[in-house]
C-alpha positions as CSV (number, residue, x, y, z in Angstrom):
1,M,75.0,23.2,114.3
2,T,77.7,20.2,112.5
3,I,81.6,20.5,113.2
4,S,82.1,21.4,109.1
5,R,79.8,24.3,109.6
6,A,82.0,24.9,113.0
7,L,84.8,24.8,111.4
8,R,84.2,28.0,109.6
9,G,83.3,29.7,112.6
10,T,85.2,31.9,114.8
11,L,87.3,29.7,117.2
12,T,89.5,32.5,118.8
13,G,88.0,33.5,121.9
14,V,87.8,30.3,123.5
15,A,89.6,31.2,126.6
16,A,87.0,33.3,126.7
17,A,83.8,31.2,126.6
18,L,85.8,28.7,128.8
19,I,85.9,31.4,131.3
20,A,81.7,32.7,130.6
21,A,80.7,29.4,131.0
22,V,82.6,28.7,134.3
23,P,83.8,32.5,135.9
24,I,86.5,32.9,137.4
25,T,88.3,35.4,139.3
26,L,92.2,35.6,139.4
27,T,94.1,37.5,141.8
28,P,97.0,39.4,140.6
29,A,100.6,38.3,140.8
30,V,101.7,41.7,141.7
31,Q,100.3,44.6,143.1
32,A,100.1,47.7,140.4
33,A,102.3,49.6,141.0
34,P,101.3,53.9,141.8
35,T,99.4,55.7,138.7
36,S,102.4,58.5,140.1
37,S,104.5,56.7,139.1
38,I,103.5,55.4,135.5
39,L,102.7,59.6,134.2
40,R,105.8,60.5,135.3
41,Q,107.2,57.8,132.7
42,A,105.6,56.5,129.0
43,P,105.6,52.3,129.2
44,V,106.4,51.6,126.0
45,G,108.7,49.2,124.7
46,A,110.3,46.5,127.1
47,D,108.2,48.0,130.1
48,F,104.5,48.1,128.3
49,A,102.5,46.3,130.2
50,L,99.0,46.1,131.3
51,Q,98.0,43.7,134.8
52,G,95.1,43.2,133.8
53,A,95.8,41.9,129.9
54,P,98.6,39.4,130.0
55,N,98.8,39.6,126.9
56,A,99.7,43.0,125.8
57,R,103.0,44.0,124.2
58,D,105.0,47.4,122.3
59,I,105.7,45.5,118.6
60,G,108.4,47.7,119.1
61,G,111.8,46.7,119.4
62,V,111.6,44.1,116.9
63,A,113.4,43.9,113.8
64,A,112.1,45.7,110.7
65,N,113.8,46.4,107.2
66,N,115.5,42.8,106.9
67,G,117.2,43.8,109.9
68,V,118.6,46.3,109.3
69,A,116.7,48.6,111.5
70,Q,113.5,47.7,113.8
71,I,110.1,48.8,114.4
72,K,109.9,51.7,116.5
73,S,108.4,51.7,119.6
74,G,105.9,53.1,121.4
75,Q,103.7,53.8,118.0
76,V,101.7,50.0,118.1
77,F,100.4,47.7,121.2
78,R,99.2,44.6,120.1
79,T,97.1,43.1,123.7
80,D,94.5,40.5,124.7
81,A,91.0,42.1,125.8
82,L,90.4,44.8,128.3
83,N,88.1,44.2,130.0
84,H,89.7,43.6,132.8
85,L,91.7,46.8,133.2
86,T,92.6,48.0,136.6
87,G,93.1,52.2,136.9
88,T,96.3,51.8,136.8
89,D,96.9,50.2,133.0
90,Q,94.0,52.5,131.9
91,Q,96.7,54.9,133.5
92,T,99.6,53.2,131.6
93,L,97.5,53.0,128.2
94,I,97.0,57.0,128.7
95,A,100.5,57.6,129.4
96,A,102.0,55.9,126.4
97,G,99.9,58.6,124.2
98,V,97.1,55.2,122.8
99,T,94.9,57.5,120.6
100,K,92.3,54.3,119.2
101,V,91.9,50.8,120.1
102,I,90.8,48.6,117.6
103,D,88.4,45.5,118.7
104,F,88.7,42.5,116.3
105,R,85.8,40.5,118.4
106,S,83.0,39.7,118.2
107,P,79.4,41.7,118.9
108,T,78.8,38.8,121.3
109,E,82.4,38.6,122.7
110,R,81.8,42.3,123.2
111,A,79.0,42.4,125.0
112,Q,79.9,39.6,127.8
113,N,83.4,41.6,128.3
114,P,83.3,45.1,127.4
115,D,86.9,47.2,127.4
116,S,87.5,48.9,129.8
117,L,89.0,52.1,128.8
118,P,90.0,55.2,129.8
119,A,86.5,57.5,128.1
120,S,89.7,59.6,126.1
121,I,90.3,56.8,124.4
122,P,88.5,56.2,121.5
123,E,87.2,52.1,120.6
124,E,86.8,50.9,117.0
125,S,85.3,47.8,116.5
126,L,86.1,46.0,113.5
127,P,85.2,42.4,114.1
128,V,86.8,39.4,112.5
129,Y,83.9,36.6,112.7
130,D,81.9,34.7,110.8
131,P,78.3,35.6,112.2
132,N,76.6,32.8,110.6
133,N,78.6,30.4,112.8
134,D,80.2,32.0,115.7
135,F,81.8,29.5,117.4
136,Y,82.7,31.6,120.5
137,L,79.0,30.6,121.3
138,F,79.8,27.3,119.2
139,F,82.0,26.3,121.9
140,A,81.1,27.3,125.1
141,K,78.1,25.2,124.5
142,A,81.0,22.4,123.6
143,V,82.5,22.5,126.9
144,Q,79.5,22.6,129.1
145,G,78.9,19.1,126.7
146,G,81.4,17.7,128.8
147,P,83.9,15.3,128.4
148,T,82.5,13.4,125.6
149,V,81.6,15.8,123.2
150,Q,84.6,17.4,124.0
151,Q,86.5,13.9,123.0
152,Q,84.3,14.5,119.7
153,L,84.4,17.6,118.7
154,L,88.7,18.4,120.1
155,G,89.9,14.6,119.8
156,D,92.7,13.0,116.9
157,G,94.0,16.0,116.4
158,K,91.0,18.1,115.4
159,A,91.3,20.7,117.7
160,A,94.9,21.3,115.7
161,Q,93.2,21.0,112.4
162,F,90.1,23.3,114.0
163,M,92.9,26.2,114.2
164,V,94.8,25.5,110.7
165,D,91.6,25.9,109.1
166,Y,90.7,28.9,110.7
167,Y,94.5,30.8,110.0
168,K,93.2,29.8,106.5
169,W,90.1,30.8,106.8
170,M,91.3,34.6,107.9
171,V,93.1,34.8,104.7
172,T,90.1,33.8,102.3
173,D,87.4,35.4,103.9
174,P,86.7,38.7,102.2
175,T,85.5,40.8,105.3
176,A,88.3,39.2,107.1
177,R,90.3,40.5,105.0
178,A,88.9,43.6,105.1
179,Q,88.7,44.4,108.9
180,F,92.6,43.6,108.4
181,G,93.0,46.3,106.0
182,T,90.8,48.7,107.5
183,A,92.6,48.3,110.7
184,L,96.3,49.7,108.9
185,K,95.1,51.9,107.2
186,D,93.7,53.0,110.9
187,I,97.4,53.0,112.3
188,A,99.0,54.6,108.8
189,N,96.5,57.9,109.8
190,A,96.5,57.7,113.1
191,S,97.3,61.3,115.1
192,G,99.3,58.6,117.5
193,P,99.4,55.2,118.9
194,V,97.5,52.5,118.0
195,L,96.4,49.4,120.2
196,Y,94.4,46.4,118.4
197,H,93.7,42.9,120.2
198,C,90.6,40.5,120.6
199,T,90.5,38.4,123.2
200,A,92.9,36.6,123.8
201,G,95.4,38.5,122.0
202,K,96.9,35.4,119.7
203,D,94.8,34.8,116.7
204,R,92.9,37.4,115.6
205,T,95.6,40.1,116.6
206,G,98.6,37.3,116.0
207,W,97.5,37.6,112.1
208,M,97.9,41.0,112.6
209,T,100.4,41.3,114.3
210,A,102.5,39.5,111.3
211,I,100.6,41.0,108.3
212,L,102.1,43.8,109.1
213,M,105.6,42.3,110.2
214,S,105.7,41.1,106.6
215,I,105.0,45.1,105.1
216,L,108.0,46.6,107.8
217,G,110.3,43.6,106.4
218,T,110.8,41.7,109.6
219,P,112.5,38.9,109.1
220,N,110.5,35.4,109.2
221,A,112.1,34.2,112.7
222,A,111.5,37.1,114.6
223,I,107.8,37.0,113.2
224,Y,107.4,33.5,114.6
225,D,108.9,34.7,118.0
226,N,107.0,37.2,119.0
227,Y,103.7,35.6,117.7
228,L,104.5,32.5,119.7
229,L,105.6,34.8,123.0
230,S,102.3,34.1,123.7
231,N,102.1,30.8,124.5
232,D,104.5,32.0,127.6
233,R,102.1,35.1,128.1
234,L,99.0,33.2,128.5
235,A,100.3,30.2,130.1
236,A,99.2,31.5,133.7
237,S,95.8,32.1,132.4
238,N,95.2,29.1,130.9
239,K,95.8,26.9,133.6
240,A,93.7,28.5,136.0
241,T,90.9,28.3,133.4
242,M,91.7,24.8,132.6
243,D,92.2,24.3,136.6
244,A,88.5,25.7,137.2
245,L,87.0,23.3,134.5
246,V,87.9,20.2,135.9
247,A,87.6,21.4,139.6
248,K,84.2,21.6,138.1
249,G,84.0,18.1,136.8
250,L,83.3,19.6,132.7
251,V,86.9,18.7,132.2
252,T,88.9,15.4,132.7
253,D,91.2,16.0,129.8
254,P,92.6,19.2,129.7
255,S,95.2,18.5,127.4
256,L,92.1,18.2,124.2
257,F,92.3,22.4,124.3
258,A,95.5,22.8,124.3
259,P,96.2,23.4,120.1
260,V,93.1,25.9,121.1
261,L,94.1,27.4,124.4
262,G,97.6,28.7,122.8
263,V,99.4,29.0,118.9
264,Q,101.3,26.9,117.2
265,S,103.8,27.6,114.3
266,D,101.9,25.7,112.1
267,Y,98.5,27.6,112.6
268,L,101.2,31.0,111.4
269,D,102.6,28.3,108.9
270,A,99.0,27.7,107.8
271,A,98.0,31.5,107.1
272,F,101.3,32.7,104.8
273,A,100.9,29.8,102.6
274,Q,97.4,30.6,101.9
275,A,98.5,34.1,101.0
276,V,100.6,32.8,98.7
277,Q,98.0,29.9,96.9
278,S,95.3,32.7,96.5
279,Y,97.8,35.9,96.1
280,G,100.9,34.7,94.2
281,T,103.6,36.8,97.1
282,M,102.9,37.6,100.4
283,N,102.7,41.4,99.3
284,N,99.9,40.4,96.6
285,F,97.8,39.3,99.2
286,V,98.5,42.9,100.7
287,F,97.2,44.9,97.7
288,Q,94.8,43.3,96.4
289,G,93.9,41.0,99.4
290,L,93.9,43.4,102.0
291,G,92.7,46.5,100.4
292,I,96.1,48.4,101.2
293,D,97.7,50.8,98.3
294,G,101.7,51.7,97.9
295,A,101.1,54.9,99.5
296,T,99.5,53.1,102.9
297,V,102.6,50.9,102.6
298,G,104.8,54.2,102.2
299,I,103.5,55.6,105.1
300,L,103.4,52.9,107.6
301,Q,107.1,51.7,106.4
302,A,107.8,55.4,107.0
303,K,106.0,55.8,110.6
304,L,107.4,52.4,111.9
305,I,109.9,51.8,110.6
306,Q,113.4,53.3,113.4
307,Q,116.0,53.3,111.2
308,G,120.5,51.8,112.3
309,G,119.3,48.5,113.9
310,I,118.9,46.5,116.5
311,G,119.7,48.5,120.0
312,N,120.7,51.6,117.9
């Protein structure tokens, strides 16, 4: 596979690919709370957290309708992969009333790290990846190729450019657009709260959240703040992964991986710019690119916007 072909592949799932190459066991820093305490109060808003998925969060409480309202808490959750959920985590999902989980991971990602969900919560697979160029597999091979291969693939700004190109691909690829459109319709039509995720919960999940927040009228600064929060949430697990690879001699320059394991504003810039370039406006991208009609937009706004402003 050439580098140019790899660029068209899925660039998310890198952390999982690294872990697949070098399995790592992380010890939770905080003892899980008793299940009974979680069941007494549904964990929504700022209290929503999963011990086995550090990038999990409720998107509620963020500004909507150009700042005069906010997104309702307890309706939509974004997370990283759910394959390490504890029993307490599973009860957290039940207590939060989650009625559906949407998984954007590729078949390979799902097969290697299947979600560990309560039997009562159904899951829908909406894979966002290029089946002809699965970067999840490509990157795992690159990691095992050692420092020289990694420098060739990721050095001299290539890693960041890979990510920029991937975010553009999520806008230009018809299948990717269809999957995001289906997810939006699922949220609109669901009978209760919905959770969506990919592997790290930062790229596919991040773009999905940016689209949804745009529909809800979230100010640009708040969209980016929510997006960039993934860097803080994933810092510890990313460091543990890189430390293990360095210890095994598979990596000598961890900085090469930083652009791929984290998120940067210019990645999201690239997606928004591509949406405008391809469709004229973000609204046109939603309607024409994602196949969302006005009625569905209206349902999403009525369902997810809480009037009264932030904190009211």
